[in-house]
C-alpha positions as CSV (number, residue, x, y, z in Angstrom):
1,M,127.1,83.4,104.5
2,T,127.3,80.4,102.0
3,K,124.7,78.7,99.9
4,V,124.7,75.4,98.0
5,G,122.0,74.2,95.6
6,T,121.0,72.5,92.3
7,R,118.5,73.4,89.8
8,G,117.3,71.0,87.1
9,D,114.9,73.5,85.3
10,Q,116.4,76.4,83.5
11,A,115.0,79.7,84.9
12,A,113.8,82.4,82.5
13,L,116.1,85.5,82.5
14,E,113.1,87.7,82.6
15,T,112.3,86.1,86.0
16,L,115.7,86.4,87.4
17,I,116.6,90.0,86.0
18,I,113.4,92.0,86.5
19,G,112.6,95.0,84.4
20,N,112.4,96.3,80.9
21,S,114.7,99.3,81.1
22,P,117.7,99.5,78.6
23,A,120.2,98.6,81.4
24,A,118.2,95.5,82.2
25,A,117.9,94.5,78.7
26,R,121.5,94.7,78.0
27,L,122.5,92.8,81.2
28,R,120.1,90.0,80.0
29,E,121.8,90.0,76.7
30,M,125.4,89.9,78.2
31,I,124.4,87.0,80.5
32,R,123.2,85.1,77.6
33,R,126.4,85.4,75.7
34,V,128.7,84.5,78.6
35,A,126.5,81.5,79.7
36,R,127.5,79.9,76.5
37,S,131.1,79.4,77.5
38,N,132.9,78.3,80.7
39,A,135.2,81.4,80.8
40,S,135.6,83.0,84.2
41,V,133.4,86.0,84.7
42,M,133.9,88.7,87.0
43,L,130.9,90.9,87.9
44,C,131.6,94.4,89.0
45,G,129.0,96.8,90.4
46,P,127.9,98.4,93.7
47,S,126.8,96.3,96.8
48,G,123.2,95.4,96.6
49,S,122.8,95.7,92.9
50,G,122.1,91.9,92.5
51,K,125.5,90.5,91.5
52,E,124.8,87.1,93.0
53,L,121.5,87.0,91.2
54,V,123.3,87.6,88.0
55,A,125.8,84.9,88.7
56,R,123.0,82.6,89.3
57,A,121.3,83.4,85.9
58,I,124.8,82.7,84.2
59,H,124.6,79.3,85.9
60,D,121.1,78.7,85.0
61,E,121.6,79.5,81.4
62,G,124.7,77.6,80.8
63,A,125.5,74.0,80.3
64,R,126.2,73.4,84.1
65,S,122.5,74.4,85.1
66,G,121.6,70.8,86.4
67,Q,124.9,70.8,88.7
68,A,125.7,72.5,91.9
69,F,125.8,76.2,92.4
70,S,127.8,77.3,95.6
71,A,128.3,80.9,96.7
72,I,130.8,82.3,99.4
73,N,131.3,86.0,100.4
74,C,135.0,86.3,100.8
75,G,134.5,89.4,102.9
76,A,132.4,87.7,105.5
77,I,134.9,84.9,106.5
78,P,137.7,85.3,108.9
79,G,141.0,85.4,106.9
80,D,142.3,82.2,108.9
81,L,139.2,80.1,107.7
82,I,138.8,81.2,104.1
83,E,141.2,78.3,103.0
84,S,139.3,75.7,104.7
85,E,135.9,77.0,103.4
86,L,137.4,76.9,99.7
87,F,139.4,73.8,99.7
88,G,138.4,71.9,102.8
89,H,140.4,70.3,105.6
90,E,141.3,67.0,107.4
91,K,140.5,65.9,110.8
92,G,142.9,67.5,113.2
93,S,144.7,69.8,110.7
94,F,144.0,72.7,113.2
95,T,142.4,73.5,116.4
96,G,138.6,72.9,116.0
97,A,139.0,70.6,113.0
98,H,137.0,67.7,114.5
99,A,136.2,66.1,111.3
100,R,137.0,66.1,107.7
101,R,135.5,69.0,105.7
102,I,134.6,69.1,102.1
103,G,135.3,72.6,100.6
104,H,133.4,74.7,98.3
105,F,135.4,73.6,95.3
106,E,134.8,70.1,95.9
107,A,131.1,70.7,96.7
108,S,130.7,72.7,93.3
109,E,132.3,69.9,91.2
110,G,130.8,70.0,87.7
111,G,129.0,73.2,88.6
112,T,129.7,76.9,89.4
113,L,131.3,78.6,92.4
114,F,130.5,82.3,93.0
115,L,133.0,84.0,95.0
116,D,131.7,87.4,96.2
117,E,133.5,90.2,97.4
118,I,136.9,88.7,95.9
119,G,138.4,92.2,96.5
120,D,138.5,91.4,100.3
121,M,140.5,88.2,100.0
122,R,143.7,88.2,101.9
123,F,146.7,88.6,99.7
124,D,148.3,85.3,100.5
125,M,145.0,83.6,99.8
126,Q,145.1,85.3,96.3
127,V,148.3,83.2,95.4
128,K,146.7,80.0,96.4
129,L,143.5,80.6,94.5
130,L,145.5,81.7,91.4
131,R,147.2,78.3,91.7
132,V,144.0,76.5,91.9
133,L,142.6,78.3,88.8
134,E,145.6,77.6,86.7
135,E,146.1,73.9,87.6
136,R,142.6,73.0,88.3
137,T,143.5,71.1,91.4
138,I,143.0,71.6,95.0
139,V,144.7,70.2,98.4
140,R,142.6,70.2,101.6
141,V,144.3,71.8,104.5
142,G,146.3,69.2,106.5
143,S,146.5,66.9,103.4
144,S,148.9,66.1,100.6
145,E,146.5,64.5,98.3
146,V,145.9,66.5,95.1
147,K,142.4,66.5,93.8
148,R,141.3,67.5,90.4
149,V,138.3,69.8,90.2
150,D,136.0,71.0,87.4
151,V,134.4,74.1,88.4
152,R,133.4,77.3,86.6
153,V,134.3,80.4,88.9
154,I,132.3,83.6,88.8
155,S,133.6,86.3,91.0
156,A,132.2,89.7,92.1
157,T,133.5,93.1,93.8
158,H,132.2,96.4,94.3
159,Q,135.8,97.8,94.9
160,D,138.0,99.4,92.3
161,L,140.4,96.5,91.5
162,G,142.5,98.8,89.3
163,A,143.3,101.0,92.3
164,A,143.8,97.9,94.5
165,I,146.3,96.5,91.9
166,A,148.1,99.9,91.8
167,D,148.3,99.8,95.7
168,G,149.7,96.2,95.9
169,K,146.6,94.9,97.5
170,F,145.4,92.6,94.7
171,R,147.3,90.5,92.4
172,E,147.1,91.6,88.6
173,D,147.6,88.1,87.4
174,L,144.6,86.8,89.7
175,F,142.4,89.7,88.1
176,F,143.2,88.6,84.6
177,R,142.6,84.9,85.3
178,L,139.1,85.7,87.2
179,G,138.1,88.4,84.6
180,V,138.4,86.6,81.3
181,V,134.9,88.5,81.0
182,V,134.3,91.3,82.9
183,L,130.5,92.3,83.3
184,Q,129.2,95.6,84.7
185,V,125.9,95.1,86.7
186,P,124.1,98.4,86.9
187,S,122.9,100.2,90.0
188,L,119.5,100.7,90.6
189,A,119.9,104.6,90.0
190,D,120.8,103.7,86.5
191,R,117.5,101.6,85.9
192,V,114.8,103.6,87.9
193,E,112.5,102.6,85.2
194,D,112.5,99.0,86.7
195,I,111.2,100.2,90.2
196,P,107.6,99.6,89.7
197,A,108.3,96.0,88.4
198,L,110.7,95.3,91.1
199,I,108.1,96.4,93.8
200,R,105.5,94.0,92.2
201,H,108.3,91.4,92.0
202,F,109.0,91.7,95.9
203,Q,105.3,91.7,96.7
204,R,104.6,88.7,94.6
205,K,104.4,86.1,97.6
206,M,102.7,88.6,100.1
207,P,99.1,88.2,101.2
208,A,96.9,90.7,99.3
209,D,96.2,92.6,102.6
210,V,99.8,93.6,103.2
211,K,100.6,94.6,99.7
212,C,101.1,98.5,99.5
213,R,100.1,100.8,96.6
214,Y,101.7,104.1,95.7
215,D,100.1,107.0,94.4
216,D,101.7,109.1,91.5
217,D,103.6,111.3,93.7
218,A,105.0,108.6,96.0
219,M,106.0,106.7,92.9
220,H,107.7,109.7,91.4
221,L,109.7,110.4,94.7
222,L,110.8,106.6,94.6
223,M,112.2,107.1,91.3
224,R,114.0,110.1,92.2
225,H,115.8,108.7,95.3
226,R,119.4,107.9,94.8
227,W,119.2,104.3,96.2
228,P,122.6,104.0,97.7
229,G,121.8,100.4,98.8
230,N,120.4,99.6,95.4
231,V,118.0,96.7,94.7
232,R,118.7,95.5,98.3
233,E,117.7,98.6,99.7
234,L,114.5,98.6,97.6
235,R,113.6,95.1,98.8
236,N,114.1,96.2,102.3
237,F,111.9,99.3,101.7
238,V,109.0,97.2,100.2
239,E,109.1,94.8,103.3
240,R,109.1,97.8,105.6
241,A,106.2,99.3,104.0
242,S,104.3,96.1,104.1
243,V,105.0,95.7,108.0
244,L,104.1,99.4,108.7
245,H,101.4,100.2,106.2
246,G,100.0,96.9,104.9
247,G,97.0,97.1,102.6
248,E,97.3,101.0,102.3
249,T,97.9,103.4,99.5
250,L,101.1,105.3,100.4
251,G,101.6,109.0,99.7
252,V,104.7,111.1,99.3
253,E,104.8,111.6,103.0
254,D,104.8,108.0,103.9
255,V,107.4,107.2,101.4
256,A,109.8,109.9,102.6
257,I,109.7,108.6,106.0
258,L,110.0,104.9,104.9
259,L,113.0,105.8,102.9
260,N,114.8,107.1,106.2
261,P,114.3,104.2,108.8
262,T,115.6,106.1,111.6
263,A,113.0,109.1,110.8
264,A,110.2,106.5,111.6
265,L,111.2,107.0,115.4
266,Q,110.4,110.7,115.1
267,P,107.1,112.6,114.9
268,R,105.8,113.2,111.3
269,Q,106.3,116.5,109.6
270,A,104.3,117.8,106.9
271,I,105.7,117.2,103.4
272,P,104.5,119.0,100.1
273,T,102.2,116.8,98.0
274,G,101.3,117.2,94.2
275,P,103.3,118.9,91.6
276,V,105.5,120.6,94.2
277,A,106.5,117.2,95.8
278,A,108.9,116.7,92.7
279,E,110.8,119.7,93.9
280,A,111.1,118.4,97.6
281,S,114.9,117.6,97.1
282,A,117.1,118.8,94.5
283,D,119.2,115.6,94.3
284,G,116.1,113.3,94.3
285,Q,116.6,112.4,98.0
286,A,113.6,112.1,100.4
287,P,113.4,115.4,102.5
288,A,115.7,115.2,105.4
289,M,114.0,114.2,108.8
290,P,115.2,115.3,112.1
291,F,117.1,113.1,114.4
292,A,117.0,114.7,117.7
293,K,114.4,116.6,119.4
294,A,115.1,120.2,120.5
295,P,115.8,120.8,124.4
296,A,112.8,121.8,126.5
297,P,112.9,125.3,127.8
298,G,114.9,125.4,131.2
299,R,116.1,121.8,130.7
300,P,119.7,120.8,129.6
301,I,120.2,118.4,126.8
302,D,122.9,115.8,126.9
303,L,124.5,116.4,123.8
304,K,127.0,113.6,124.0
305,R,124.4,111.0,124.6
306,E,122.1,112.5,121.6
307,I,124.9,112.2,119.2
308,E,125.9,108.6,120.2
309,T,122.2,107.7,119.9
310,I,122.2,108.9,116.4
311,E,125.5,107.4,115.6
312,L,124.3,104.1,116.8
313,E,121.2,104.2,114.8
314,Q,123.1,105.1,111.6
315,I,125.4,102.2,112.1
316,H,122.6,99.8,112.5
317,V,120.9,101.3,109.3
318,A,124.1,100.9,107.3
319,L,124.8,97.3,108.5
320,D,121.3,96.5,107.5
321,L,121.7,98.0,103.9
322,A,125.1,96.2,103.6
323,D,123.7,92.7,104.7
324,G,126.2,92.8,107.7
325,I,129.2,93.4,105.4
326,I,131.4,95.9,107.3
327,S,133.5,97.1,104.5
328,E,130.4,98.1,102.7
329,A,128.6,99.6,105.7
330,A,131.9,101.6,106.3
331,R,131.7,102.9,102.7
332,L,128.0,104.0,103.2
333,L,129.1,105.9,106.4
334,T,132.2,107.3,104.9
335,L,134.3,105.8,107.5
336,K,137.4,103.6,107.5
337,R,136.5,99.9,108.0
338,T,138.7,99.8,111.2
339,T,137.0,103.0,112.6
340,L,133.7,101.4,112.0
341,I,134.8,98.3,114.0
342,E,136.0,100.4,116.8
343,K,132.6,102.1,117.1
344,M,130.7,98.8,116.9
345,R,133.0,97.5,119.7
346,K,132.3,100.8,121.8
347,Y,128.4,100.4,121.4
348,G,128.5,96.7,121.8
349,V,127.1,96.0,118.3
350,Q,127.5,92.2,117.8
351,Q,128.3,91.7,114.2
352,Q,131.0,89.7,112.6
353,A,134.0,92.0,111.6
354,A,134.0,91.1,107.8
């Protein structure tokens, strides 16, 4: 949920932002520019595109590189706890506060605080955050002591904050305070030329006997896939391939199945190879795989149970692609967030309702 760390050595941008596509090159150049200042930066882009990695690169390229870098996901913390997470609390300030706690602003003193999924922050907390950004002071929950803080804030969101502002769900003044510089992080679909380099990057620490290779048709299919989960989905794909096909050279059939995790539970079907493989899907997706088997002759099929099984499988896949962020999983499933939470409760899926 949160990460805190320091780095004395300045990481090379080429190591952090993998690839030589025009989109990756532009991103590296923008990182170099914004790293020279202490201005607040807002990173916009789809979930899984690597916004935290970009925030880390901005920190490492700037004057604060030797100081703390702290990250907090505003969408993964219950609303009644986020004030304590950010500003800290005193012992006894609320039920369960058994000791004094230092918040992320204090822990990041002299360094950088990354606020991910800022669009999910509760409206009343937006007011408190705005005050901290304007006054550069914090007050722990349960305390009256005002403490000055020197922290660079980088925020990120996959949401349309313009629409959220119009709907009265996000403060316009906070947006302008956080977004002195607004930086767009490209989706993986906008930089498919980087996929081979990214695969090599994800495999770099794997033993040689589990690294997969991909024939030309397989790589072509990977580069035609839409990657709704972006770089995170590709990373999960590489790991899944190494587990199931370690050391093998994969063809288009193997890749098509691996791109759809639930399809791995079903019997394989023949998929065209060679030049015609490029036409397997008009929109660049792997060919669809069946989810449920047909009923046997003379035997009834429990349609309700089959549908529930498929629904549960898809919920697990979406949560995996979204790293447990329920609002993003709901988007992938084209459901309302509250509807997804209800379904998770129905199936007993133990996941924090972020």
